[in-house]
C-alpha positions as semicolon CSV with decimal commas, in nm:
position;residue;x (nm);y (nm);z (nm)
1;X;11,087;6,132;8,558
2;X;11,055;6,514;8,658
3;X;11,102;6,734;8,368
4;X;11,376;6,980;8,652
5;X;11,387;7,258;8,319
6;X;11,707;7,379;8,472
7;X;11,928;7,413;8,199
8;X;11,666;7,618;8,015
9;X;11,632;7,780;8,304
10;X;11,995;7,950;8,356
11;X;12,007;7,989;7,973
12;X;11,657;8,191;7,981
13;X;11,829;8,409;8,283
14;X;12,209;8,505;8,037
15;X;11,938;8,559;7,782
16;X;11,757;8,809;7,992
17;X;12,020;9,016;8,101
18;X;12,159;9,036;7,786
19;X;11,921;9,196;7,614
20;X;11,804;9,403;7,899
21;X;12,142;9,587;7,876
22;X;11,988;9,693;7,500
23;X;11,627;9,756;7,599
24;X;11,717;10,021;7,857
25;X;11,735;10,270;7,533
26;X;11,433;10,188;7,350
27;X;11,092;10,424;7,419
28;X;10,762;10,261;7,525
29;X;10,558;10,112;7,223
30;X;10,196;10,068;7,181
31;X;10,104;9,764;7,061
32;X;9,746;9,671;6,912
33;X;9,806;9,292;6,844
34;X;9,950;8,950;6,886
35;X;10,054;9,035;6,481
36;X;10,240;9,371;6,571
37;X;10,599;9,445;6,635
38;X;10,669;9,681;6,921
39;X;10,933;9,852;7,147
40;X;11,066;9,730;7,474
41;X;10,842;9,856;7,765
42;X;10,995;10,258;7,942
43;X;11,237;10,201;8,215
44;X;11,463;10,404;8,383
45;X;11,592;10,440;8,763
46;X;11,296;10,637;8,903
47;X;11,164;10,291;8,847
48;X;11,426;10,106;8,930
49;X;11,415;9,961;9,311
50;X;11,695;9,972;9,631
51;X;11,695;9,675;9,807
52;X;11,712;9,681;10,189
53;X;11,709;9,366;10,296
54;X;11,666;8,957;10,153
55;X;11,536;8,741;10,440
56;X;11,600;8,354;10,322
57;X;11,393;8,055;10,451
58;X;11,596;7,816;10,617
59;X;11,597;7,448;10,494
60;X;11,343;7,279;10,737
61;X;11,196;6,880;10,624
62;X;10,840;6,973;10,524
63;X;10,726;6,627;10,722
64;X;10,874;6,803;11,059
65;X;10,685;7,102;10,956
66;X;10,404;6,916;10,821
67;X;10,327;6,731;11,125
68;X;10,396;6,977;11,383
69;X;10,041;7,106;11,237
70;X;9,860;6,823;11,144
71;X;10,030;6,471;11,325
72;X;10,073;6,204;11,099
73;X;9,940;6,416;10,835
74;X;10,289;6,328;10,585
75;X;10,431;6,031;10,624
76;X;10,743;6,061;10,369
77;X;10,909;6,405;10,231
78;X;11,126;6,219;10,026
79;X;11,379;6,474;10,077
80;X;11,167;6,790;10,011
81;X;11,215;7,071;10,225
82;X;10,929;7,372;10,381
83;X;10,914;7,611;10,055
84;X;10,652;7,702;9,836
85;X;10,582;8,044;10,062
86;X;10,620;8,317;9,865
87;X;10,257;8,298;9,645
88;X;10,185;8,572;9,844
89;X;10,275;8,862;10,124
90;X;9,993;9,088;10,301
91;X;10,175;9,284;10,586
92;X;10,181;9,146;10,931
93;X;10,183;9,512;11,123
94;X;10,575;9,615;11,182
95;X;10,779;9,707;10,832
96;X;11,004;9,341;10,858
97;X;10,670;9,072;10,929
98;X;10,406;8,945;10,699
99;X;10,159;8,705;10,646
100;X;10,192;8,429;10,334
101;X;10,031;8,161;10,221
102;X;10,193;7,828;10,056
103;X;10,083;7,710;9,777
104;X;9,927;7,347;9,721
105;X;10,210;7,161;9,808
106;X;10,454;7,058;9,557
107;X;10,366;6,925;9,233
108;X;10,579;6,833;8,903
109;X;10,509;6,734;8,518
110;X;10,600;6,395;8,439
111;X;10,542;6,325;8,047
112;X;10,437;5,994;8,008
113;X;10,308;5,863;7,625
114;X;10,327;6,219;7,494
115;X;10,098;6,359;7,777
116;X;10,172;6,527;8,091
117;X;10,072;6,376;8,431
118;X;10,022;6,573;8,740
119;X;10,262;6,506;9,028
120;X;10,247;6,516;9,413
121;X;10,518;6,376;9,622
122;X;10,394;6,435;9,922
123;X;10,039;6,377;9,886
124;X;9,976;6,431;10,235
125;X;10,106;6,792;10,262
126;X;9,834;7,087;10,355
127;X;9,815;7,382;10,261
128;X;9,958;7,677;10,533
129;X;9,922;8,006;10,672
130;X;10,236;8,099;10,798
131;X;10,324;8,455;10,970
132;X;10,706;8,501;10,933
133;X;10,980;8,818;11,016
134;X;11,279;8,908;10,806
135;X;11,534;8,928;11,076
136;X;11,869;9,044;10,896
137;X;11,960;8,750;10,655
138;X;11,700;8,505;10,718
139;X;11,306;8,435;10,720
140;X;11,190;8,376;11,125
141;X;10,835;8,146;11,134
142;X;10,632;8,334;11,449
143;X;10,274;8,118;11,341
144;X;10,211;7,819;11,132
145;X;9,842;7,815;11,037
146;X;9,724;7,436;10,885
147;X;9,418;7,507;10,596
148;X;9,153;7,271;10,741
149;X;8,816;7,189;10,726
150;X;8,406;7,296;10,940
151;X;8,586;6,975;11,169
152;X;8,893;7,030;11,141
153;X;9,070;6,793;10,838
154;X;9,387;6,890;10,649
155;X;9,225;7,008;10,291
156;X;9,557;6,876;10,118
157;X;9,601;7,047;9,804
158;X;9,502;6,739;9,547
159;X;9,256;6,853;9,323
160;X;8,884;6,771;9,287
161;X;8,677;6,740;8,962
162;X;8,694;6,442;8,812
163;X;8,795;6,580;8,432
164;X;8,758;6,967;8,543
165;X;9,078;6,965;8,718
166;X;9,386;6,772;8,637
167;X;9,408;6,391;8,816
168;X;9,701;6,419;9,022
169;X;9,970;6,158;9,070
170;X;10,249;5,944;9,303
171;X;10,564;6,102;9,239
172;X;10,638;5,909;8,902
173;X;10,334;5,943;8,733
174;X;10,239;5,568;8,784
175;X;9,972;5,538;9,013
176;X;9,615;5,807;9,041
177;X;9,611;5,900;9,364
178;X;9,228;6,012;9,492
179;X;9,015;6,294;9,393
180;X;8,995;6,579;9,683
181;X;8,650;6,767;9,711
182;X;8,822;6,936;9,987
183;X;9,141;7,074;9,807
184;X;9,275;7,363;9,733
185;X;9,531;7,496;9,543
186;X;9,605;7,833;9,721
187;X;9,796;8,127;9,558
188;X;9,698;8,504;9,695
189;X;9,561;8,617;10,100
190;X;9,449;8,865;10,292
191;X;9,372;8,960;10,643
192;X;9,098;9,169;10,758
193;X;9,093;9,391;11,076
194;X;8,863;9,096;11,234
195;X;9,188;8,933;11,219
196;X;8,985;8,649;10,926
197;X;9,120;8,583;10,600
198;X;9,057;8,597;10,202
199;X;9,227;8,373;9,997
200;X;9,215;8,248;9,624
201;X;9,216;7,976;9,541
202;X;9,331;7,833;9,144
203;X;9,127;7,468;9,080
204;X;8,790;7,648;9,028
205;X;8,862;7,932;9,095
206;X;8,764;7,972;9,421
207;X;8,738;8,343;9,625
208;X;8,800;8,188;10,038
209;X;8,719;8,306;10,351
210;X;8,910;8,127;10,617
211;X;8,893;8,176;10,972
212;X;9,183;8,315;11,228
213;X;9,270;7,962;11,298
214;X;9,257;7,913;10,940
215;X;8,943;7,676;10,880
216;X;8,771;7,738;10,524
217;X;8,384;7,942;10,628
218;X;8,350;7,928;10,276
219;X;8,461;7,897;9,947
220;X;8,307;8,038;9,611
221;X;8,288;7,924;9,324
222;X;8,168;7,983;8,944
223;X;7,774;7,961;8,950
224;X;7,684;7,608;8,743
225;X;8,065;7,446;8,907
226;X;7,891;7,137;9,109
227;X;8,169;7,132;9,351
228;X;8,046;6,854;9,610
229;X;8,111;6,625;9,924
230;X;8,300;6,922;10,056
231;X;8,379;6,935;10,396
232;X;8,228;7,325;10,422
233;X;7,984;7,579;10,283
234;X;8,027;7,579;9,877
235;X;7,825;7,939;9,733
236;X;7,877;7,889;9,327
237;X;7,799;8,302;9,243
238;X;8,109;8,391;9,166
239;X;8,063;8,478;8,717
240;X;8,007;8,145;8,547
241;X;8,202;8,276;8,296
242;X;8,547;8,221;8,563
243;X;8,426;7,802;8,469
244;X;8,612;7,869;8,203
245;X;8,960;7,912;8,317
246;X;9,240;7,783;8,227
247;X;9,370;7,525;8,399
248;X;9,650;7,617;8,686
249;X;9,585;7,966;8,586
250;X;9,288;7,994;8,821
251;X;9,270;8,317;9,085
252;X;9,535;8,368;9,122
253;X;9,634;8,773;9,299
254;X;9,341;8,911;9,596
255;X;9,392;9,294;9,750
256;X;9,236;9,426;10,016
257;X;9,124;9,850;9,950
258;X;9,130;10,084;10,301
259;X;8,789;9,970;10,336
260;X;8,861;9,707;10,453
261;X;8,558;9,567;10,307
262;X;8,688;9,529;9,909
263;X;8,852;9,293;9,772
264;X;8,986;9,272;9,421
265;X;9,101;8,939;9,280
266;X;9,285;8,884;8,968
267;X;9,291;8,547;8,713
268;X;9,633;8,497;8,593
269;X;9,601;8,418;8,241
270;X;9,325;8,485;7,973
271;X;9,010;8,280;7,991
272;X;9,003;8,012;7,706
273;X;8,680;8,152;7,560
274;X;8,558;8,069;7,292
275;X;8,834;7,787;7,288
276;X;9,177;7,695;7,412
277;X;9,428;7,826;7,120
278;X;9,245;8,204;7,133
279;X;9,280;8,165;7,520
280;X;9,654;8,123;7,523
281;X;9,679;8,357;7,244
282;X;9,489;8,672;7,417
283;X;9,621;8,993;7,641
284;X;9,291;9,028;7,790
285;X;9,313;8,846;8,159
286;X;9,009;9,009;8,431
287;X;9,040;9,141;8,757
288;X;8,686;9,118;8,905
289;X;8,604;9,330;9,279
290;X;8,446;9,180;9,528
291;X;8,245;9,337;9,874
292;X;8,236;9,156;10,178
293;X;7,994;9,269;10,333
294;X;7,698;9,149;10,034
295;X;7,887;8,870;9,933
296;X;7,888;8,931;9,586
297;X;8,074;9,029;9,287
298;X;8,074;9,422;9,224
299;X;8,270;9,476;8,951
300;X;8,556;9,344;8,641
301;X;8,763;9,416;8,452
302;X;9,055;9,391;8,188
303;X;9,378;9,395;8,267
304;X;9,581;9,414;7,911
305;X;9,885;9,165;7,983
306;X;10,216;9,327;7,789
307;X;10,339;9,230;7,433
308;X;10,572;8,877;7,599
309;X;10,798;8,934;7,307
310;X;10,993;9,247;7,419
311;X;10,888;9,180;7,787
312;X;11,087;8,900;7,792
313;X;11,195;8,777;7,482
314;X;11,379;8,512;7,620
315;X;11,024;8,334;7,620
316;X;11,005;8,303;7,201
317;X;10,681;8,498;7,136
318;X;10,470;8,220;7,345
319;X;10,209;8,530;7,486
320;X;10,111;8,220;7,742
321;X;10,387;8,280;7,942
322;X;10,295;8,595;7,960
323;X;10,060;8,591;8,353
324;X;9,957;8,803;8,684
325;X;10,097;8,676;8,996
326;X;9,937;8,922;9,243
327;X;9,775;9,184;9,404
328;X;9,832;9,478;9,600
329;X;9,603;9,817;9,725
330;X;9,812;10,093;9,704
331;X;9,525;10,408;9,773
332;X;9,088;10,303;9,725
333;X;9,143;10,387;9,377
334;X;9,518;10,208;9,210
335;X;9,647;9,847;9,311
336;X;10,009;9,693;9,243
337;X;9,958;9,490;8,953
338;X;10,246;9,189;8,922
339;X;10,303;9,069;8,568
340;X;10,530;8,837;8,515
341;X;10,639;8,498;8,278
342;X;10,905;8,287;8,512
343;X;11,246;8,480;8,469
344;X;11,069;8,835;8,414
345;X;10,866;9,034;8,613
346;X;10,770;9,387;8,640
347;X;10,460;9,620;8,864
348;X;10,216;9,831;8,662
349;X;9,970;10,036;8,867
350;X;9,600;10,035;8,774
351;X;9,322;10,327;8,769
352;X;9,009;10,175;8,846
353;X;8,854;10,426;8,750
354;X;8,924;10,486;8,377
355;X;8,914;10,125;8,283
356;X;8,539;9,946;8,242
357;X;8,306;9,784;8,440
358;X;8,201;9,458;8,184
359;X;7,996;9,242;8,524
360;X;7,675;9,103;8,380
361;X;7,799;9,259;8,024
362;X;7,763;9,042;7,666
363;X;8,112;9,048;7,784
364;X;8,060;8,765;8,044
365;X;7,865;8,505;7,839
366;X;8,076;8,215;7,627
367;X;7,861;8,288;7,336
368;X;7,920;8,614;7,258
369;X;8,068;8,633;6,954
370;X;8,381;8,761;6,900
371;X;8,481;8,672;7,293
372;X;8,708;8,951;7,508
373;X;8,985;8,775;7,501
374;X;8,974;8,724;7,050
375;X;9,031;9,093;7,118
376;X;9,338;9,260;7,017
377;X;9,187;9,622;7,036
378;X;8,968;9,621;7,323
379;X;8,888;10,014;7,279
380;X;8,764;9,959;6,906
381;X;8,472;9,764;7,082
382;X;8,399;10,062;7,361
383;X;8,617;9,830;7,598
384;X;8,802;10,065;7,819
385;X;9,105;9,817;7,972
386;X;9,262;9,973;8,352
387;X;9,521;10,186;8,208
388;X;9,880;10,104;8,359
389;X;10,233;10,273;8,440
390;X;10,529;10,133;8,534
391;X;10,560;10,188;8,891
392;X;10,841;9,873;9,010
393;X;11,124;9,731;8,796
394;X;11,175;9,400;8,884
395;X;11,385;9,289;8,619
396;X;11,706;9,563;8,638
397;X;11,745;9,466;9,037
398;X;12,031;9,262;9,034
399;X;11,976;8,935;9,212
400;X;11,699;8,949;9,191
401;X;11,500;8,563;9,211
402;X;11,246;8,395;8,973
403;X;10,888;8,364;8,973
404;X;10,814;8,692;9,226
405;X;10,465;8,628;9,339
406;X;10,445;8,796;9,674
407;X;10,440;9,201;9,700
408;X;10,370;9,419;9,976
409;X;10,281;9,757;9,985
410;X;10,432;9,886;10,295
411;X;10,462;10,289;10,236
412;X;10,469;10,484;9,897
413;X;10,767;10,432;9,882
414;X;10,853;10,095;10,052
415;X;10,737;9,758;9,890
416;X;10,823;9,389;9,961
417;X;10,822;9,132;9,725
418;X;10,871;8,733;9,748
419;X;10,908;8,447;9,561
420;X;10,742;8,099;9,478
421;X;11,059;7,820;9,461
422;X;10,860;7,530;9,430
423;X;10,952;7,362;9,709
424;X;11,281;7,353;9,558
425;X;11,178;7,068;9,315
426;X;11,397;6,967;9,076
427;X;11,417;6,577;8,994
428;X;11,389;6,256;9,139
429;X;11,649;5,975;9,207
430;X;11,568;5,602;9,167
431;X;11,464;5,596;9,527
432;X;11,216;5,889;9,449
433;X;11,376;6,110;9,706
434;X;11,460;6,487;9,619
435;X;11,746;6,653;9,422
436;X;11,710;6,980;9,531
437;X;11,722;7,293;9,249
438;X;11,923;7,490;9,489
439;X;11,584;7,764;9,470
440;X;11,550;7,913;9,781
441;X;11,220;8,054;9,931
442;X;11,267;8,423;9,950
443;X;11,154;8,786;10,108
444;X;11,316;9,153;9,940
445;X;11,257;9,458;10,099
446;X;11,280;9,754;9,808
447;X;11,293;10,068;9,918
448;X;11,208;10,266;9,550
449;X;11,304;10,549;9,411
450;X;10,929;10,720;9,404
451;X;10,638;10,688;9,501
452;X;10,362;10,473;9,385
453;X;10,067;10,774;9,435
């Protein structure tokens, strides 16, 4: 059956709080390479926010929700409730209202003959954009937009390309499901002044332009990627090196600059360049700049992840546990970056003016040796990484949920965060019905002790 990992998460959470109290007294260390010891990140009362409000999403059956948007799209939800709405947050006007997006839907992994298979217990689920309001302790859904193709069909969350994406299986990992070139693993979103949305997807990875009612208007994918058979336009114009993304670790975060036309897109994990082992060990991931007026990538910057050993000692020193899950614009030149493992999340500000734009350089060529991902000290190779400063220590907030994937900046001293509860997936019983994990979807409004800029 599916590996729930519940006991592992619980033990890591206990370990995390045990070491957190000790780490408060240790100063920040600078690490050049993975093999160099370092001190814990600099922390203090000024980086620990106050929780102003916490809203929880009420239980709604996934079939009820999905069929209300696209009748007949889900025949059986196997006891799964609506969830996964915290893949990102974007302000919707009032300080307690947000646009959110689900990810591709309930999915898990089951090991068969020693290899993991990606399962889709509710394969008919269609990713959706939601408008929600935090009212007291409840998240109220105000509107929901199914993401559809040019002719109004659900895109679904199923994998696209054989051999490039994971093969989808049924809930028990026994039967293959058909690939769907329209399928999207949606993560980050922003909304423009015109009412359109821009989203990022982990599969290709890709950037999506979506109408105000949820229709895919264009999907931008890496140059050279052969994504055919879609019922919407596909434009292969992103840097080709993005095709070296780690599976399930494509684009995860997106931010819209105050000018209303500039997007920033973050790759969740380092690219696998020149190979998987190098990418898994790397601390160098990438953030791209995209101009929506010309529909072109105009910048590429290096974001250096923290040393996992001091960031989250419960991760057993595995650098692949580190990831970037969300971006938000603070001002024209500052981004707020959500850096996390599953149980630990911290928000850093980065200054775009002080980093090297590597777009179109040798670092975009996978044949470059050494690769960007293999550099222990990018500065020694002439690459200034994005300078970062710890702004918000979510790890130190009591009751903060795991897997914080959505971040919205509401003001200089106010932000909101949301978790991805993975649709409550735990295990399935012999009848294929979910034994819920008990993890709820939450949105927390936070007041900061100091302004972000």
